[in-house]
C-alpha positions in Angstrom: 97.3 30.2 -13.6 96.2 34.0 -12.8 97.3 35.1 -9.3 96.6 38.4 -7.3 97.8 39.2 -3.7 95.8 41.8 -2.0 95.3 43.0 1.6 92.4 42.1 3.8 90.1 44.8 4.5 87.7 43.5 6.7 87.9 45.1 10.1 88.0 41.7 11.9 89.8 39.9 9.1 88.3 36.8 7.1 86.0 35.2 9.8 82.5 33.9 9.4 80.5 36.6 7.5 83.4 37.8 5.1 84.2 34.3 4.2 80.7 33.3 3.6 80.5 36.2 1.2 83.7 35.4 -0.5 82.8 31.4 -0.7 79.4 32.0 -2.2 81.0 34.3 -5.1 83.7 31.8 -5.8 81.1 28.9 -6.0 79.6 31.0 -8.8 82.4 29.9 -10.8 83.3 26.7 -12.4 86.8 26.9 -11.8 89.0 26.0 -8.9 90.1 29.2 -6.8 92.6 29.1 -4.3 93.4 31.5 -1.3 96.5 31.3 0.6 98.7 33.7 3.0 102.5 33.3 3.0 103.7 30.1 4.1 100.7 28.2 4.3 99.1 25.7 2.0 96.4 27.0 -0.2 92.9 26.5 0.5 89.4 26.3 -1.6 87.6 29.7 -2.1 84.4 27.9 -2.3 84.7 26.7 1.4 83.8 29.6 4.2 85.2 26.8 6.7 88.5 26.6 5.1 88.8 30.4 4.6 88.3 30.8 8.0 91.4 28.4 8.5 93.6 30.8 6.8 93.6 33.2 10.2 93.8 36.0 7.9 93.3 39.3 10.0 92.9 42.8 8.8 96.1 44.0 6.9 97.2 40.4 5.9 98.0 39.6 2.6 96.3 37.1 0.9 97.0 35.6 -2.7 94.3 34.5 -5.1 95.2 31.9 -7.8 93.1 30.1 -10.6 93.1 29.6 -13.9 90.1 32.0 -14.6 91.2 35.5 -14.6 87.7 37.1 -13.9 87.4 34.8 -10.8 90.7 36.0 -9.4 89.8 39.5 -9.9 86.2 38.9 -8.5 87.5 37.0 -5.3 90.5 39.7 -4.8 87.9 42.5 -4.9 85.8 41.1 -2.4 88.9 40.4 0.0 90.0 44.0 -0.4 86.7 45.4 1.0 85.3 45.7 4.5 82.7 43.2 4.2 81.7 44.0 8.0 80.6 47.3 7.0 77.5 46.3 4.9 
């Protein structure tokens, strides 16, 4: 399983808007993509609601895992961006 840990770039963390953008992208892949913060159970990246339950604030470390390396790279890249700036 491919894995990458990144820092949340969105100014107010992974709230509704960034979570929706990430979930929409994750839904483009057939593979399961999981997100987790240290010490917490991983959640499905294709669910905006589950992403919000992570409580990941700006600067938090989030680990992206999947059997699909391309999916890991795409989702990790979104998490690192300030998705509120768009």
